[in-house]
TORKOL-4160 file (C-alpha; in steps of 0.2 Angstrom, whole numbers, padded with zeros to 4 digits, m for minus):
261
<pt num="1" X="0323" Y="m0126" Z="0308"/>
<pt num="2" X="0306" Y="m0140" Z="0302"/>
<pt num="3" X="0300" Y="m0146" Z="0318"/>
<pt num="4" X="0300" Y="m0167" Z="0320"/>
<pt num="5" X="0284" Y="m0174" Z="0322"/>
<pt num="6" X="0287" Y="m0191" Z="0327"/>
<pt num="7" X="0305" Y="m0197" Z="0338"/>
<pt num="8" X="0312" Y="m0208" Z="0351"/>
<pt num="9" X="0327" Y="m0199" Z="0358"/>
<pt num="10" X="0328" Y="m0211" Z="0372"/>
<pt num="11" X="0333" Y="m0224" Z="0358"/>
<pt num="12" X="0343" Y="m0210" Z="0349"/>
<pt num="13" X="0356" Y="m0206" Z="0361"/>
<pt num="14" X="0361" Y="m0227" Z="0362"/>
<pt num="15" X="0365" Y="m0223" Z="0343"/>
<pt num="16" X="0372" Y="m0202" Z="0347"/>
<pt num="17" X="0375" Y="m0198" Z="0364"/>
<pt num="18" X="0377" Y="m0181" Z="0360"/>
<pt num="19" X="0358" Y="m0182" Z="0350"/>
<pt num="20" X="0352" Y="m0169" Z="0362"/>
<pt num="21" X="0366" Y="m0156" Z="0358"/>
<pt num="22" X="0363" Y="m0161" Z="0340"/>
<pt num="23" X="0345" Y="m0156" Z="0341"/>
<pt num="24" X="0346" Y="m0138" Z="0352"/>
<pt num="25" X="0359" Y="m0133" Z="0340"/>
<pt num="26" X="0348" Y="m0135" Z="0326"/>
<pt num="27" X="0332" Y="m0129" Z="0334"/>
<pt num="28" X="0320" Y="m0141" Z="0331"/>
<pt num="29" X="0306" Y="m0144" Z="0340"/>
<pt num="30" X="0300" Y="m0162" Z="0342"/>
<pt num="31" X="0286" Y="m0175" Z="0349"/>
<pt num="32" X="0295" Y="m0189" Z="0360"/>
<pt num="33" X="0288" Y="m0205" Z="0360"/>
<pt num="34" X="0290" Y="m0216" Z="0375"/>
<pt num="35" X="0282" Y="m0234" Z="0378"/>
<pt num="36" X="0292" Y="m0237" Z="0395"/>
<pt num="37" X="0293" Y="m0227" Z="0412"/>
<pt num="38" X="0313" Y="m0225" Z="0409"/>
<pt num="39" X="0310" Y="m0217" Z="0392"/>
<pt num="40" X="0296" Y="m0206" Z="0397"/>
<pt num="41" X="0307" Y="m0202" Z="0413"/>
<pt num="42" X="0322" Y="m0197" Z="0401"/>
<pt num="43" X="0314" Y="m0188" Z="0387"/>
<pt num="44" X="0306" Y="m0179" Z="0402"/>
<pt num="45" X="0320" Y="m0172" Z="0408"/>
<pt num="46" X="0325" Y="m0166" Z="0395"/>
<pt num="47" X="0308" Y="m0155" Z="0390"/>
<pt num="48" X="0312" Y="m0150" Z="0407"/>
<pt num="49" X="0329" Y="m0143" Z="0405"/>
<pt num="50" X="0324" Y="m0136" Z="0387"/>
<pt num="51" X="0309" Y="m0127" Z="0394"/>
<pt num="52" X="0321" Y="m0119" Z="0408"/>
<pt num="53" X="0336" Y="m0115" Z="0395"/>
<pt num="54" X="0324" Y="m0108" Z="0383"/>
<pt num="55" X="0329" Y="m0123" Z="0369"/>
<pt num="56" X="0318" Y="m0129" Z="0356"/>
<pt num="57" X="0303" Y="m0139" Z="0365"/>
<pt num="58" X="0301" Y="m0155" Z="0366"/>
<pt num="59" X="0280" Y="m0163" Z="0367"/>
<pt num="60" X="0280" Y="m0177" Z="0377"/>
<pt num="61" X="0271" Y="m0192" Z="0372"/>
<pt num="62" X="0269" Y="m0210" Z="0380"/>
<pt num="63" X="0257" Y="m0227" Z="0374"/>
<pt num="64" X="0261" Y="m0246" Z="0374"/>
<pt num="65" X="0268" Y="m0248" Z="0356"/>
<pt num="66" X="0255" Y="m0260" Z="0346"/>
<pt num="67" X="0271" Y="m0270" Z="0343"/>
<pt num="68" X="0272" Y="m0274" Z="0360"/>
<pt num="69" X="0260" Y="m0288" Z="0361"/>
<pt num="70" X="0270" Y="m0298" Z="0349"/>
<pt num="71" X="0289" Y="m0294" Z="0357"/>
<pt num="72" X="0296" Y="m0310" Z="0366"/>
<pt num="73" X="0296" Y="m0311" Z="0380"/>
<pt num="74" X="0281" Y="m0296" Z="0379"/>
<pt num="75" X="0280" Y="m0287" Z="0394"/>
<pt num="76" X="0267" Y="m0284" Z="0406"/>
<pt num="77" X="0254" Y="m0272" Z="0400"/>
<pt num="78" X="0244" Y="m0269" Z="0416"/>
<pt num="79" X="0256" Y="m0259" Z="0421"/>
<pt num="80" X="0260" Y="m0251" Z="0407"/>
<pt num="81" X="0241" Y="m0245" Z="0406"/>
<pt num="82" X="0241" Y="m0238" Z="0423"/>
<pt num="83" X="0257" Y="m0226" Z="0420"/>
<pt num="84" X="0247" Y="m0220" Z="0405"/>
<pt num="85" X="0232" Y="m0217" Z="0415"/>
<pt num="86" X="0242" Y="m0208" Z="0427"/>
<pt num="87" X="0255" Y="m0198" Z="0416"/>
<pt num="88" X="0239" Y="m0192" Z="0407"/>
<pt num="89" X="0230" Y="m0188" Z="0424"/>
<pt num="90" X="0243" Y="m0177" Z="0429"/>
<pt num="91" X="0242" Y="m0167" Z="0414"/>
<pt num="92" X="0261" Y="m0173" Z="0409"/>
<pt num="93" X="0258" Y="m0177" Z="0390"/>
<pt num="94" X="0256" Y="m0168" Z="0376"/>
<pt num="95" X="0249" Y="m0182" Z="0368"/>
<pt num="96" X="0245" Y="m0201" Z="0369"/>
<pt num="97" X="0256" Y="m0210" Z="0358"/>
<pt num="98" X="0261" Y="m0219" Z="0347"/>
<pt num="99" X="0246" Y="m0231" Z="0350"/>
<pt num="100" X="0237" Y="m0243" Z="0335"/>
<pt num="101" X="0236" Y="m0257" Z="0325"/>
<pt num="102" X="0250" Y="m0266" Z="0315"/>
<pt num="103" X="0246" Y="m0281" Z="0303"/>
<pt num="104" X="0263" Y="m0281" Z="0293"/>
<pt num="105" X="0267" Y="m0298" Z="0297"/>
<pt num="106" X="0261" Y="m0315" Z="0305"/>
<pt num="107" X="0267" Y="m0311" Z="0321"/>
<pt num="108" X="0258" Y="m0295" Z="0323"/>
<pt num="109" X="0244" Y="m0301" Z="0316"/>
<pt num="110" X="0242" Y="m0316" Z="0328"/>
<pt num="111" X="0243" Y="m0303" Z="0342"/>
<pt num="112" X="0228" Y="m0293" Z="0331"/>
<pt num="113" X="0214" Y="m0295" Z="0347"/>
<pt num="114" X="0227" Y="m0288" Z="0360"/>
<pt num="115" X="0229" Y="m0274" Z="0348"/>
<pt num="116" X="0213" Y="m0272" Z="0346"/>
<pt num="117" X="0209" Y="m0270" Z="0368"/>
<pt num="118" X="0223" Y="m0258" Z="0369"/>
<pt num="119" X="0217" Y="m0246" Z="0357"/>
<pt num="120" X="0202" Y="m0247" Z="0363"/>
<pt num="121" X="0210" Y="m0244" Z="0381"/>
<pt num="122" X="0220" Y="m0230" Z="0373"/>
<pt num="123" X="0206" Y="m0219" Z="0366"/>
<pt num="124" X="0197" Y="m0220" Z="0381"/>
<pt num="125" X="0212" Y="m0213" Z="0390"/>
<pt num="126" X="0214" Y="m0198" Z="0376"/>
<pt num="127" X="0196" Y="m0194" Z="0376"/>
<pt num="128" X="0194" Y="m0194" Z="0395"/>
<pt num="129" X="0209" Y="m0183" Z="0397"/>
<pt num="130" X="0205" Y="m0173" Z="0378"/>
<pt num="131" X="0223" Y="m0176" Z="0371"/>
<pt num="132" X="0229" Y="m0178" Z="0355"/>
<pt num="133" X="0235" Y="m0197" Z="0345"/>
<pt num="134" X="0248" Y="m0202" Z="0338"/>
<pt num="135" X="0244" Y="m0217" Z="0327"/>
<pt num="136" X="0257" Y="m0232" Z="0323"/>
<pt num="137" X="0247" Y="m0240" Z="0308"/>
<pt num="138" X="0254" Y="m0254" Z="0295"/>
<pt num="139" X="0239" Y="m0261" Z="0284"/>
<pt num="140" X="0228" Y="m0256" Z="0294"/>
<pt num="141" X="0217" Y="m0244" Z="0288"/>
<pt num="142" X="0202" Y="m0251" Z="0289"/>
<pt num="143" X="0201" Y="m0251" Z="0308"/>
<pt num="144" X="0204" Y="m0232" Z="0310"/>
<pt num="145" X="0189" Y="m0230" Z="0299"/>
<pt num="146" X="0179" Y="m0241" Z="0311"/>
<pt num="147" X="0182" Y="m0228" Z="0325"/>
<pt num="148" X="0180" Y="m0214" Z="0316"/>
<pt num="149" X="0167" Y="m0208" Z="0327"/>
<pt num="150" X="0178" Y="m0205" Z="0343"/>
<pt num="151" X="0192" Y="m0201" Z="0334"/>
<pt num="152" X="0184" Y="m0185" Z="0327"/>
<pt num="153" X="0181" Y="m0180" Z="0345"/>
<pt num="154" X="0199" Y="m0177" Z="0348"/>
<pt num="155" X="0208" Y="m0162" Z="0349"/>
<pt num="156" X="0220" Y="m0170" Z="0334"/>
<pt num="157" X="0227" Y="m0187" Z="0328"/>
<pt num="158" X="0241" Y="m0188" Z="0321"/>
<pt num="159" X="0246" Y="m0204" Z="0307"/>
<pt num="160" X="0264" Y="m0204" Z="0310"/>
<pt num="161" X="0274" Y="m0210" Z="0293"/>
<pt num="162" X="0258" Y="m0210" Z="0286"/>
<pt num="163" X="0255" Y="m0228" Z="0276"/>
<pt num="164" X="0239" Y="m0224" Z="0269"/>
<pt num="165" X="0232" Y="m0216" Z="0252"/>
<pt num="166" X="0228" Y="m0198" Z="0247"/>
<pt num="167" X="0211" Y="m0205" Z="0247"/>
<pt num="168" X="0209" Y="m0211" Z="0263"/>
<pt num="169" X="0217" Y="m0195" Z="0271"/>
<pt num="170" X="0204" Y="m0186" Z="0261"/>
<pt num="171" X="0191" Y="m0197" Z="0268"/>
<pt num="172" X="0196" Y="m0195" Z="0284"/>
<pt num="173" X="0193" Y="m0175" Z="0285"/>
<pt num="174" X="0180" Y="m0177" Z="0276"/>
<pt num="175" X="0171" Y="m0187" Z="0293"/>
<pt num="176" X="0177" Y="m0174" Z="0301"/>
<pt num="177" X="0193" Y="m0180" Z="0310"/>
<pt num="178" X="0206" Y="m0168" Z="0312"/>
<pt num="179" X="0221" Y="m0179" Z="0306"/>
<pt num="180" X="0238" Y="m0173" Z="0303"/>
<pt num="181" X="0248" Y="m0184" Z="0291"/>
<pt num="182" X="0266" Y="m0184" Z="0294"/>
<pt num="183" X="0281" Y="m0189" Z="0284"/>
<pt num="184" X="0298" Y="m0195" Z="0283"/>
<pt num="185" X="0311" Y="m0208" Z="0274"/>
<pt num="186" X="0298" Y="m0214" Z="0264"/>
<pt num="187" X="0296" Y="m0202" Z="0253"/>
<pt num="188" X="0315" Y="m0201" Z="0249"/>
<pt num="189" X="0315" Y="m0220" Z="0246"/>
<pt num="190" X="0303" Y="m0220" Z="0232"/>
<pt num="191" X="0288" Y="m0228" Z="0243"/>
<pt num="192" X="0276" Y="m0222" Z="0228"/>
<pt num="193" X="0259" Y="m0220" Z="0239"/>
<pt num="194" X="0267" Y="m0209" Z="0252"/>
<pt num="195" X="0273" Y="m0200" Z="0238"/>
<pt num="196" X="0257" Y="m0195" Z="0230"/>
<pt num="197" X="0250" Y="m0194" Z="0248"/>
<pt num="198" X="0262" Y="m0181" Z="0253"/>
<pt num="199" X="0260" Y="m0171" Z="0236"/>
<pt num="200" X="0239" Y="m0173" Z="0235"/>
<pt num="201" X="0235" Y="m0170" Z="0256"/>
<pt num="202" X="0232" Y="m0150" Z="0261"/>
<pt num="203" X="0247" Y="m0143" Z="0267"/>
<pt num="204" X="0238" Y="m0138" Z="0282"/>
<pt num="205" X="0239" Y="m0158" Z="0287"/>
<pt num="206" X="0255" Y="m0161" Z="0283"/>
<pt num="207" X="0270" Y="m0164" Z="0297"/>
<pt num="208" X="0288" Y="m0171" Z="0296"/>
<pt num="209" X="0296" Y="m0182" Z="0305"/>
<pt num="210" X="0312" Y="m0191" Z="0309"/>
<pt num="211" X="0306" Y="m0207" Z="0318"/>
<pt num="212" X="0325" Y="m0208" Z="0325"/>
<pt num="213" X="0333" Y="m0218" Z="0326"/>
<pt num="214" X="0321" Y="m0230" Z="0317"/>
<pt num="215" X="0320" Y="m0224" Z="0298"/>
<pt num="216" X="0336" Y="m0221" Z="0291"/>
<pt num="217" X="0341" Y="m0212" Z="0274"/>
<pt num="218" X="0347" Y="m0225" Z="0261"/>
<pt num="219" X="0365" Y="m0232" Z="0267"/>
<pt num="220" X="0363" Y="m0225" Z="0283"/>
<pt num="221" X="0364" Y="m0235" Z="0303"/>
<pt num="222" X="0349" Y="m0223" Z="0309"/>
<pt num="223" X="0340" Y="m0208" Z="0307"/>
<pt num="224" X="0344" Y="m0194" Z="0316"/>
<pt num="225" X="0339" Y="m0174" Z="0319"/>
<pt num="226" X="0349" Y="m0168" Z="0305"/>
<pt num="227" X="0341" Y="m0178" Z="0292"/>
<pt num="228" X="0326" Y="m0166" Z="0295"/>
<pt num="229" X="0333" Y="m0156" Z="0282"/>
<pt num="230" X="0334" Y="m0167" Z="0269"/>
<pt num="231" X="0314" Y="m0173" Z="0271"/>
<pt num="232" X="0311" Y="m0157" Z="0270"/>
<pt num="233" X="0319" Y="m0155" Z="0254"/>
<pt num="234" X="0313" Y="m0168" Z="0247"/>
<pt num="235" X="0295" Y="m0164" Z="0252"/>
<pt num="236" X="0295" Y="m0145" Z="0243"/>
<pt num="237" X="0302" Y="m0155" Z="0227"/>
<pt num="238" X="0286" Y="m0167" Z="0227"/>
<pt num="239" X="0276" Y="m0152" Z="0231"/>
<pt num="240" X="0284" Y="m0142" Z="0219"/>
<pt num="241" X="0284" Y="m0127" Z="0233"/>
<pt num="242" X="0296" Y="m0116" Z="0243"/>
<pt num="243" X="0304" Y="m0126" Z="0257"/>
<pt num="244" X="0303" Y="m0110" Z="0267"/>
<pt num="245" X="0285" Y="m0108" Z="0263"/>
<pt num="246" X="0282" Y="m0129" Z="0269"/>
<pt num="247" X="0295" Y="m0126" Z="0283"/>
<pt num="248" X="0283" Y="m0112" Z="0291"/>
<pt num="249" X="0267" Y="m0118" Z="0290"/>
<pt num="250" X="0271" Y="m0137" Z="0296"/>
<pt num="251" X="0277" Y="m0129" Z="0311"/>
<pt num="252" X="0261" Y="m0120" Z="0313"/>
<pt num="253" X="0253" Y="m0136" Z="0311"/>
<pt num="254" X="0266" Y="m0145" Z="0325"/>
<pt num="255" X="0261" Y="m0131" Z="0335"/>
<pt num="256" X="0244" Y="m0132" Z="0334"/>
<pt num="257" X="0243" Y="m0152" Z="0338"/>
<pt num="258" X="0256" Y="m0152" Z="0352"/>
<pt num="259" X="0254" Y="m0138" Z="0362"/>
<pt num="260" X="0240" Y="m0128" Z="0359"/>
<pt num="261" X="0229" Y="m0131" Z="0372"/>
C-alpha cells in the first residue's frame, strides 16, 4: 500500500474512531502532523504501538500551523515553540511540520508578519537538529524562494499538498533544495496546476497524501486512509505509468524523507 506523506490521525479519529485499525489493515506508513501537546501525545502513542507490534510505521511531525495566528481565539504561541524545541532536542520528531505561509485570504494575510516570525523560528530549529521540514504554502511561493539558501541545508523539504507550478518546483531543485512534492485530492478535483505539476515533476520527487481528514474527495465529508489508493490510480492516469511502479518509487521517497537518518 502507498505511503501517506501527510495526515492528522488525532483529528481523523474524531470522524472515524477505528481509523488506526484501518491504517494498520491497509498497511499504510504515514507522516502524522500535530500542532499541540494533546495531538502529539496521541500520535506518539500510536507510533509506539505500531513499532512494538510490527505494524506500518508512523513518522511524527510537529509545528505551529501558519493558520493558527489568525484563529479566534489564537493559541499562545510561545509554549508551542518551547514544546517544539523540546521534542526536537529529545529526538522525538521525524520531521518538523507543517509550517510555512498562508496568504489565501484577508484573515491570513493580516497575520503575515507573525507567520514570518514563526517560520524563521521553525527553520532555525530544523537547521539546528537537521530535521526535514514539511511546508504548508498557499499563495506564498515567493516567500519560499526567499529562504532557499537555508532550505538547501536541510535533509529534505516536503511541500504538503503542493500548490506551486511545475516550473517553481523545478527551480527549487535547480537551486539545490532537496524538495519533495506531495499530492492528494487536488489532482482528482480538476485543479489544473496541481495536475500539471504532478505530471511534470520527477517521479523520485513525488509523494502521495490524504491530509486526512481535511481534503475529501467530492461528495465525501472527510478524507481517510483508504482514499490513498484512489489518489494513486489518479496519479498513474495523469502520468500514464503503472500504478505499482509509481507506488514502489514513492514508498522509497517516503522512507528517505522520514526514516533515513
